C-alpha positions in Angstrom: -39.9 2.3 -38.9 -43.6 2.7 -39.3 -45.7 -0.1 -40.9 -46.7 -2.2 -38.5 -45.4 -6.1 -38.4 -47.5 -8.2 -41.0 -47.8 -12.6 -41.0 -46.5 -14.5 -43.5 -47.5 -14.0 -47.4 -49.5 -16.6 -49.4 -46.4 -17.9 -51.0 -44.3 -18.9 -47.4 -47.9 -20.5 -46.7 -47.9 -22.3 -49.7 -44.1 -23.5 -49.4 -45.2 -24.3 -45.6 -47.8 -26.3 -46.3 -46.1 -28.2 -49.5 -43.5 -28.4 -46.3 -46.1 -29.9 -43.7 -47.4 -32.6 -47.0 -43.9 -34.1 -47.5 -43.5 -34.9 -44.1 -42.8 -38.8 -43.6 -43.5 -38.7 -40.5 -47.1 -37.0 -40.6 -49.5 -39.8 -39.7 -51.4 -39.9 -43.2 -47.9 -40.7 -44.6 -47.5 -44.8 -46.1 -45.5 -47.1 -44.2 -42.7 -48.7 -45.2 -43.3 -50.9 -47.9 -42.4 -55.0 -47.8 -39.1 -54.9 -49.5 -38.1 -51.4 -46.9 -38.8 -53.8 -44.1 -37.0 -56.7 -46.0 -33.8 -54.8 -46.2 -33.6 -53.1 -42.5 -30.9 -54.0 -40.9 -30.3 -54.0 -36.8 -28.6 -51.0 -35.5 -26.1 -52.0 -34.4 -25.3 -53.6 -36.8 -25.2 -51.0 -39.3 -23.5 -48.1 -37.2 -21.7 -50.6 -34.7 -19.3 -47.5 -33.6 -22.6 -45.7 -32.9 -24.0 -48.4 -30.9 -21.3 -48.8 -29.2 -20.5 -45.6 -27.8 -24.7 -45.1 -26.6 -24.2 -48.7 -24.5 -21.6 -47.0 -22.9 -22.6 -43.8 -22.2 -25.7 -45.5 -20.8 -23.7 -47.9 -18.8 -21.6 -44.1 -17.2 -25.0 -43.4 -16.8 -26.1 -46.1 -14.8 -23.5 -46.2 -12.4 -23.4 -42.7 -11.5 -26.8 -42.8 -10.4 -27.4 -40.3 -13.1 -30.8 -40.5 -15.2 -31.4 -40.2 -18.7 
């Protein structure tokens, strides 16, 4: 191994740029449509067991004095 390390190639850069463009959290990404917002439900309704586990975990942390 005598060669120098090289940076990403053009194919890698193109792939990274495509991934960046497809990021749903990108500032210029379109927001939810009115139809999507109309279908939204509360977290606890969609995932009741997980929501309850999170509530219990928070209560235990508060009782024991642990920080989030």
